[in-house]
MARKOL-142594 format. One line per field, with one value per residue: z, y, x of N, C-alpha, C in turn; residue number from 0; residue in one letter. Coordinates in Angstrom, 3 decimals. Atoms other than C-alpha are relative to their C-alpha. Example, Ala and Ser with C-alpha at 12.3 -4.5 7.8 and 13.67 -1.06 7.14 Angstrom:
// residues 2
n_Z = [0.000;-0.060] $
n_Y = [-1.190;-1.190] $
n_X = [0.890;-0.820] $
ca_Z = [7.800;7.140] $
ca_Y = [-4.500;-1.060] $
ca_X = [12.300;13.670] $
c_Z = [0.000;0.730] $
c_Y = [1.200;1.090] $
c_X = [0.900;-0.770] $
pos = [0;1] $
code = [a;s] $
***
This chain:
// residues 94
n_Z = [0.776;-0.763;0.240;0.003;-0.177;0.313;-1.122;0.052;1.321;0.316;1.354;0.594;-1.004;-0.844;-0.715;-0.167;-1.041;0.318;-1.226;-0.095;0.340;1.127;1.185;1.073;-0.013;0.716;1.340;0.632;0.082;0.941;1.092;-0.216;0.356;1.453;0.553;0.317;-1.002;-1.545;-0.330;-0.855;-0.592;-1.206;-1.313;-1.179;-1.166;-1.211;-1.038;0.817;-0.578;-0.256;0.902;1.172;1.122;0.720;1.370;0.130;1.360;0.501;1.457;0.970;0.458;-0.374;-1.412;-0.702;-0.214;1.363;0.136;-0.979;0.533;1.227;-0.405;-0.613;1.242;0.580;-0.701;0.291;1.174;-0.395;-0.724;0.788;0.941;-1.059;-0.138;1.263;0.052;-0.835;0.137;1.410;-0.518;-0.971;0.792;1.012;-0.971;-0.638] $
n_Y = [-0.862;-0.135;-1.170;0.053;-1.190;-0.163;-0.379;-0.187;-0.392;-0.554;0.144;1.025;1.070;-0.333;0.991;-0.170;0.819;0.405;0.049;1.344;1.023;0.078;0.407;-0.681;0.020;1.496;-0.301;-0.727;0.633;0.554;-0.949;-1.020;0.901;0.025;-1.118;-0.182;-1.035;0.283;0.825;0.952;-0.353;1.006;-0.588;0.297;-0.308;0.218;0.864;0.205;-0.323;-1.616;-0.799;-0.629;0.478;-1.047;0.454;-0.802;-0.225;-0.606;-0.352;-0.425;-1.391;-0.658;-0.200;1.239;-0.325;0.276;1.509;0.515;-0.253;0.234;1.424;0.091;0.106;1.385;0.946;-0.300;0.540;1.580;0.350;-0.188;1.035;1.447;-0.285;0.069;1.664;0.541;-0.258;0.755;1.314;0.194;-0.135;0.955;1.033;-0.280] $
n_X = [-0.700;-1.412;-0.815;-1.337;-0.683;-1.449;-0.776;-1.249;-0.119;-1.393;-0.233;0.365;0.539;1.180;0.942;1.398;0.718;1.361;0.525;0.646;-0.909;-0.938;0.619;-0.160;-1.222;0.000;0.413;-0.996;-1.000;-0.218;0.268;-0.980;-1.152;-0.363;-0.348;-1.338;-0.488;-0.137;-0.910;0.247;1.282;0.115;0.837;-0.727;0.964;-0.825;0.717;1.076;1.372;0.142;-0.835;0.512;-0.699;-0.593;-0.542;-1.547;-0.117;-1.406;0.046;-1.011;0.185;1.355;0.345;0.813;1.309;0.760;-0.064;1.057;1.155;0.090;0.254;1.349;0.894;-0.026;0.497;1.509;0.318;-0.187;0.993;1.206;0.063;0.298;1.382;0.940;-0.154;0.390;1.609;0.440;-0.080;1.249;1.278;0.129;-0.036;1.517] $
ca_Z = [6.434;7.110;7.259;6.200;7.737;6.665;9.668;8.403;5.106;3.657;0.214;-1.820;1.509;3.688;6.326;6.463;9.412;9.254;12.221;11.369;10.614;8.301;5.604;3.334;3.573;2.600;-0.703;-1.471;-0.940;-3.963;-6.360;-4.910;-5.304;-9.004;-9.544;-11.181;-9.144;-5.832;-4.662;-1.455;0.168;3.590;6.660;10.243;13.545;16.629;18.904;17.505;19.819;20.429;17.635;14.471;11.306;9.300;5.551;4.650;1.263;-0.667;-4.119;-7.036;-8.647;-8.087;-4.736;-2.369;-1.815;-5.692;-5.768;-2.919;-4.571;-7.792;-5.951;-4.136;-7.557;-8.864;-5.984;-6.141;-9.867;-8.676;-6.149;-8.526;-11.163;-8.191;-7.460;-10.857;-11.260;-8.158;-8.881;-12.589;-10.712;-8.314;-11.186;-13.523;-10.240;-9.491] $
ca_Y = [3.430;3.376;6.790;7.212;9.726;10.848;10.534;10.746;12.302;12.419;12.543;9.588;7.891;8.052;6.255;6.141;5.126;3.662;4.283;0.637;-2.668;-3.641;-4.804;-1.912;-2.258;-6.028;-4.900;-2.248;-4.050;-6.293;-3.138;-1.084;-4.031;-4.223;-0.584;0.258;3.565;1.794;0.567;-0.942;-1.218;-3.043;-2.411;-2.878;-2.993;-2.224;-4.083;-6.378;-5.583;-1.739;-0.696;1.297;-0.273;1.760;1.409;2.336;3.168;4.157;5.380;5.658;8.426;10.544;11.253;8.686;10.235;10.135;6.576;5.653;7.523;5.839;2.259;3.121;3.641;0.254;-1.507;0.269;-0.889;-4.539;-4.499;-3.274;-5.969;-8.811;-7.309;-7.219;-11.007;-12.043;-10.606;-12.330;-15.611;-15.391;-14.421;-17.261;-19.700;-18.612] $
ca_X = [-11.202;-7.187;-5.654;-2.175;0.103;3.637;5.775;9.213;10.431;14.131;15.353;14.137;12.721;9.626;7.717;4.085;1.890;-1.484;-4.150;-5.592;-4.181;-1.439;-3.975;-3.581;0.131;-0.073;-1.925;0.462;3.512;3.461;2.316;5.319;7.924;7.057;7.537;10.778;11.055;11.110;14.091;13.079;9.369;8.619;6.385;7.067;4.948;6.798;4.319;1.781;-1.100;-0.455;1.963;0.899;2.081;4.512;5.287;8.949;9.664;13.054;12.796;15.262;13.516;10.446;8.799;7.545;4.227;3.351;4.574;2.269;-0.503;-0.011;0.061;-3.150;-4.735;-3.545;-4.662;-8.119;-8.340;-7.261;-9.869;-12.655;-11.735;-11.956;-15.288;-16.838;-15.250;-16.570;-20.304;-20.178;-19.098;-21.991;-24.657;-23.572;-23.491;-27.242] $
c_Z = [0.636;-0.533;-0.072;0.433;-0.287;1.375;0.131;-1.563;-0.160;-1.521;-0.527;1.246;0.854;0.849;0.166;1.215;-0.331;1.534;0.270;-0.176;-1.166;-1.278;-1.340;-0.411;-0.871;-1.664;-0.674;-0.228;-1.449;-1.459;0.396;-0.484;-1.446;-0.899;-0.090;0.740;1.245;0.144;1.366;0.705;1.259;1.074;1.117;0.900;1.082;1.169;-0.883;0.591;0.146;-0.900;-1.289;-1.033;-0.914;-1.316;-0.151;-1.601;-0.526;-1.566;-0.749;-0.610;0.121;1.498;0.489;0.134;-1.184;-0.304;0.596;-0.804;-1.344;0.335;0.506;-1.173;-0.614;0.879;0.177;-1.403;0.066;0.674;-0.729;-0.800;0.909;0.341;-1.009;-0.338;0.821;-0.094;-1.274;0.540;0.503;-0.958;-0.686;1.056;0.473;-0.877] $
c_Y = [0.128;1.471;0.019;1.110;0.006;0.321;0.023;-0.016;0.413;-0.242;-1.339;-1.153;0.518;-1.013;0.616;-0.823;-0.025;0.086;-1.472;-1.098;0.329;-0.531;0.724;-0.110;-1.408;0.154;1.052;-0.611;-0.662;1.044;0.878;-0.842;-0.108;1.480;0.544;1.197;-0.333;-1.020;-1.077;0.579;-1.062;0.691;-0.757;0.428;-0.131;-0.832;-0.506;0.279;1.484;0.829;0.362;-0.534;1.137;-0.858;0.912;-0.285;0.922;-0.068;0.346;1.032;0.324;0.104;-1.008;0.129;-0.229;-1.427;-0.797;0.161;-0.725;-1.604;-0.149;-0.231;-1.343;-0.883;0.128;-0.577;-1.659;-0.323;-0.182;-0.898;-1.174;0.112;-0.385;-1.602;-0.803;0.134;-0.688;-1.497;-0.232;-0.073;-1.350;-1.408;-0.093;-0.720] $
c_X = [1.423;0.295;1.219;0.586;1.675;0.600;1.680;0.347;1.651;0.061;-0.164;-0.492;-0.780;-0.600;-1.503;-0.481;-1.344;-0.477;-0.661;1.028;0.965;-0.558;0.140;1.417;0.274;-0.568;0.983;1.456;0.556;-0.007;1.483;1.299;0.185;0.268;1.511;0.468;0.040;1.224;-0.095;-1.671;-0.084;-1.109;0.394;-1.111;0.771;-0.528;-1.212;-1.323;-0.290;0.663;-0.842;0.923;0.608;0.440;1.152;0.106;1.120;-0.318;1.170;-0.254;-1.389;-0.258;-0.767;-1.569;-0.859;0.072;-0.960;-1.408;-0.352;-0.310;-1.396;-1.139;-0.086;-0.695;-1.603;-0.452;-0.257;-1.386;-1.563;-0.359;-0.350;-1.444;-1.084;0.346;-1.172;-1.883;-0.442;-0.184;-1.411;-1.327;0.115;-0.129;-1.641;-0.937] $
pos = [0;1;2;3;4;5;6;7;8;9;10;11;12;13;14;15;16;17;18;19;20;21;22;23;24;25;26;27;28;29;30;31;32;33;34;35;36;37;38;39;40;41;42;43;44;45;46;47;48;49;50;51;52;53;54;55;56;57;58;59;60;61;62;63;64;65;66;67;68;69;70;71;72;73;74;75;76;77;78;79;80;81;82;83;84;85;86;87;88;89;90;91;92;93] $
code = [m;s;e;l;r;l;v;s;y;e;d;k;h;a;i;f;e;s;d;n;d;h;t;l;f;l;l;l;l;p;v;l;e;e;d;e;r;v;s;e;a;s;f;a;i;d;h;p;q;i;g;r;p;k;l;i;i;r;v;k;k;g;k;p;e;e;i;i;r;d;a;l;k;t;v;e;k;q;l;e;k;m;k;k;d;l;q;k;a;l;k;e;g;a] $
***
């Protein structure tokens, strides 16, 4: 399980760091990019082998941490739907 930490916060701009790989950020980015409250979302890794991935978010309105929370809920729903669809497909194929 990835743990997110807030490492930098300014008005409308925040950087979160993960203690794990960047997989969570790859799931979050498309959701954040579709959110009209977000003006910029990206991630960076200082060093591919020893660096910790960082998620950078700049918002037009709202608080970055609330928008991240909303995006996490959306990703969770998407994954749950994928799980159900896969289980259904496996059941039908059996």
